[in-house]
N, C-alpha and C positions, 0 to 999 in steps of 0.2 A: 504494500500500500504506500502511496505517496501523500498521505494525509494523516493527521493525528488529532486526537481529542485535545491535545495541547495546542493552543493557538500560536505557540512559539516552538515548533517541533525541532528546530535546529539550535535552540538556545537552552537555557537551564529550565528544569521542570517548574511548574507552578507551585506556589506554596501550598501546604496541606490544608489551609483554611480558605474558604471562598473570599475573594477580595470584595470590597464594598461596591465596586462598579464592575460591570461585566467587561472583562478585558477584550473580548472578541470585538466589541464595537469600536474600540480605539484601534485595534489591529486592522480591521476592515477599512477604516477611513485612511489609515496610514498606507495600506496596500493601494487604495484608490489614488491617493496623491502621487505615489511613485509611478504607478502604471500609466495614469493619464498624463502626468508630467513628461514621461519618456515618449509617449505617443505625440504629445505636442511638439517635442523636439524633433521627432521623425517628420511631422508635417512641416515644420519650419525648414528642415534640411532639404526635403523634397521640393518645396516650392521656392526656397530662397537660393539654393545652390546655382541654378541657371542664371539668376540675376547677378550673383556675386561674380561668376565667371565672365559674364558680359561686362560688368563694371570694371573688372581688372583688365579686360581687353581694351576698354576705352581709356583707362588710366595709364596703362603701359602698352602703347601701340606695338612695341617690339614683341610682346607676348602674343598679341593677336596675330602678328605676322608669322611667328613660329608655329602657332597652332594651325594656321591656314596652310602652312607648308608641309605639315605632317601627312603621311599617307593615311588612307582610310582605315587600314588595319590598326594603326596606332591610336587613332581617334576612337574607334569602336572599343578597343581594349581598355583605353582610359575610361570610357563611359562605364564599362562593366566594373572596373575596379572602384570607381567612384560610387556606383550603385551599391556595391558590397559594403563599403564603409558607411554609407548613409543608413543602411538597414542594420548594420552590426552595432554601431555606436549606441543607439537607444536600447537595444537588446542587452548589451553588456552592462549598460548603466543600471537597468532594472535589476539585473542579477546582483550587482554590487550593492545597491541601496537597500534591496530587500534582504540582503545577507542570506540568500538561498543557495545551497550547494549546487554545483553544476550538475551532479548526478540526479538531483531532484528536478531542477529546471529543464534539463534535457535528457530524459530517460532514454537509454540506448539499447534496451532489450531487443533482441532479434525477433521480429514478428513471425508468427506461424502462418504458413500459406493458407491454412483453412480459414483464417480470419482476414489475412491480407487480401486474398483474391475477392471474396465477397465485399470487402471494404472498397476496393477499387470499383467494382461494378455498381455498388450502391452510390458511390460518389458520382459516377457518370449519370446514373438515373436521376439523382437529386439535382445535378447540374441542369439536366433537361427541364425539370420542373421549374427551376429558378429562371431559366431563359423564357419559358412560357409565361411565368408570373410577371417578369419584366415587360414582356410584350403587352400583357393585359394592362399593366400599370401605365405604359406609354400611351395606349389607346385611351384610357380613362383621362389622363392629363390632357391629351390632345382635344378630347371632347369637351371637358369641363373648363379648362383654363386656356386652351389654344396654344399650348407649348408642348414640346417633347424634350425629354432628357437626352443629353448627349454624353459621350465619354471621350477621354483623350484618344487621339489618333493612334491606332496600332496597326496601320497598314503595313503589309509585308514589303520589304525592299527587294530590288532587283540585285542579282549577283550571288554567286555561291558563298563568298565570304560574308557578305551582308546578311544572307539567309541564316548562316551559322550563328552569327551574333544575335540576330533577331530571335532565333530559337532559344538561345542562352538567356536572353532577357525576359522572354515570355514564359518559358517552361521551367528552366533549371533554377535560376536565382530566386524567384518567388517560392518555389517548392522547398528550398532550403531555408532561406532567411525569414520569410513570412511565417513559416511553421515554427521556427525557433522563437519568434516573438509571440505569436498568438496561441499556438498549441503547445509551445514550450513554456517560457517563463510566466506568461499571463495565466494560462489555464492551470499550470501546476501550482503556482503560488496561491491561487484562489481555491484549491481543492480542500483546504482546511475548513472552508465554509459550506462544503457540500459539493459533490460532483455536478449535480444538476445546475446549481448556481454558477459554478465555474464555467460550465459548458455554455450557458446562455450568455453570460457577460462577455466571454471571450469571442463568441460569435457576433454579438452586437458591435463590439469594438472593431472586429475584422471587417464587418460590413461598412461601418462608418469610415474606416481608413481608405476605402475606395473612392469616396468623395463624389459619387454620381449614382443616379437611380437606374442606370442601365445595368451596372454590375452589382449594386448593393443587394438586391433580392437574391441573386444567385450566390453572392458571397455569404449572406446570412444562412441560407439553407445548406450549402456545401460546408460552411464552417461548423454547423451542427454535426454533420456526418463525420467530418475530419476529426472534430473533438471527441465524438463518441468513440471512434475506433482508436484514437490515441489513448483514451481512458481504458478501453476494453483490452487492448494489447499491452498496455503499460510501456509503450514505446513511441518516441517521436519519429522514428524511422517509418512507421506505418502511415501517418498523414503526409509525410514528405513524399513517399512513393505514390500515394493516392493523388496528391496535388500535382506531381510531375506528370503522371499519365493524363490527367484531366486537361491541364494546360498544354501539354505536349501535343495531344491530338488536335486541340484548337489551333495551335500554331501551325501544324502541318496542313490542316485544312485551309488556313489563310494563305499559306505559301502555295497551295495548289491552285489558288486563283490566278497566279502568275504563270504557272507552267503547264496546267492541264487545259485541254480543249474546253471552250466555254460551255458546251452542252453537257459534257461529262462532269464538269465542276458544279453546274447547277443541279444535276441529278444527285451528286454526292452530298451537296449542301442540304438538299431537301430530305435526304435520308438520315441525316445525323440525329435529329431529335427522336424519331421513332426507334432507331437502333439503340440510342442511349436509354430510352424508357424500357425497352425489352431487356437490356443488360441489367438495368436497375432492378427489374422484377426478378431476374435470375439471381442477382445478389441477395435479395431478400429470401428467396427460396433456399439458397445455400446456407444462409445464416440459421434457418430453422432446421435444416437437415444435418448440418455439420457442427453447429455451435449452440444448440438449444435456444435459438432465437435471440432476441435483443433483451438481454437481462437488465433489470432495473439498476440505476446508478446508486452509488453509495451516498448515504446521508450522514451528517454529523450534528450533534446537539450543541448549538452555539448560544442557545437562549434567545435567538432571534428568529422570527418567521421570515418567509421568503420576501414579503413586501418590505419589511424593515431592512433586510439585507440589500435589496436592490436600491431602496431609497438612500441608505447610508453610502453606498458605493457611488451612485450617480449624482449626489448632491454635494460632493466636496467641491471647493472652488475650482480646482484644476479639471475635474470631470465636467463641470458646467461649461468652462471655457472651451474644452476640447469638443464637446457636443455642439456648442454654438458655432465654433469655427468650421467644423465639418458640415454643419447645416448651411453655412454661408458658402463654402466651396461647392456644395451640392447645388445650391441655388444658382451659382454662376454657370453651372453646366446644364442650362436649359436654353433652348432655342425656339423662337416663334415658328409656327407652322408656315 
């Protein structure tokens, strides 16, 4: 188990007599401040880094000339390295401030195939449900408000080298570093307050981090599946592989738009959702046949009900600021019809 009845599982035991104030309440708010503060830093780095690079190029023209003279390979590699640092810094900061051991934050148990394979299939199926939900939401917003949500451009590039870096950015890096953040330190640090609570909070934060309503419904639903199988297998490797397969197929399909005949690509694109739904149903069947179904999540007695836990987590100052900023970024990603 990666949770304990002790709200400080990696510190000294609680005193033998109950304290006058429930310590879980203070620990939960402390957890919220650190997690949401780190996610605010992540948001600042993701949005601010391009402006900083542009500003440095304007301030030091020589730097701009050097960057423009670099080959495409060097620029793409630099972008990958920069992305890794942007994702890694807030993650490690959370680990340090929460004082959570690395083996707790990033459980590395090898997942069993009888759980991993259904997990991948269930993730694909839930991704299809998320895409359909996003489509319904877009139609509703278009009808009621006359706007549609948009997402950052992820159009595939031309060229073999560019395609390799595109696949790396879309499939591999998110599968590693987003999982380290959300199914790693965020989910695992909140398990002390109950697995169900940790699963829902980490999925909500994961959806908010995408900053647009095209991806957010999908991220929320797949985040729940990724988190469940992370808890069920006791391994961060499980959601990493699930995430990689899901994003990798999407990246390959997008690249197919450039290299496949138009008729064949349209046929393939129209078949993706039905195939995903069938595979998701197969994953559910395999869970019941091979793994006794979807077992209930573990609960802990913290002296707080679910409503109080969610309220205490999402009403800290940094949590409120993070939610408002992500709402603002989401509102920017709307376009009139």
